C-alpha positions, 0 to 999 in steps of 0.5 A: 463505494469501491475503487474503480479499475480506472482509478486503480490504474491511475494510482499506479501510473502516478506512483510509478511516475513518482518513482521515476522522478525520485530515482528510486529503485524498481518497484511493485505496486498493488492496489486493493479495493475496499474489500481487499480484492486486487484492483490492479498490480504492476511490477517494474522491470528489475523487481525481485520475485517477492516484491508483488507479494510484499506490496500486496502484504503492505496494502492487505495489512492496512485494509484488513486492520484499517490503519496504514502500515506505518501505524502497524509498524509502530504498533508492532514495536509495542504490541508484537503479539497483536501483530503476530496474531493479526498476521496469522489471521491474514494467513501470513499476508500482513507486512507491517512496515511503511508503504501500505497506504489507505485510500480515502475519498474526499469525504473520508470514506475508506475505498481501498489501499495501495502497497508499494515496495522496492526501495526503502519503506519510507520511499515506498510510502512516498510513492504510494502517497504521490500516486493516491493524491495525484489520482484525486484521493486522500492518502492515509499512512497511519502516521 
């Protein structure tokens, strides 16, 4: 199963509602399907030029390795050469900090990933999790 476009848009809608509710800085959100393709992406007014690429890198790293980007961050601390090699294999698109969250269905199947950036990495992750859960899916941060 793959994440449907309507579901990806719902995740973004709920994620940005969480951003507003918490008063976080403007954010970019990228939702990928199970194969790593972009299903939907939005950047709020006031985000910087690289924010969409960073959001993509968080989600792409998570879906490519199969663990949330929080876990990738922890792994980078103890195995930096692995993360460097994986980033090379991802053509430099892997961003190993919190904010890249796997999307699972209720049965636990991996169906996509969400990357959020714009505030602190912890706040980015809060927004990603809120969007995923409000859309009816299970968030997997890797933490």
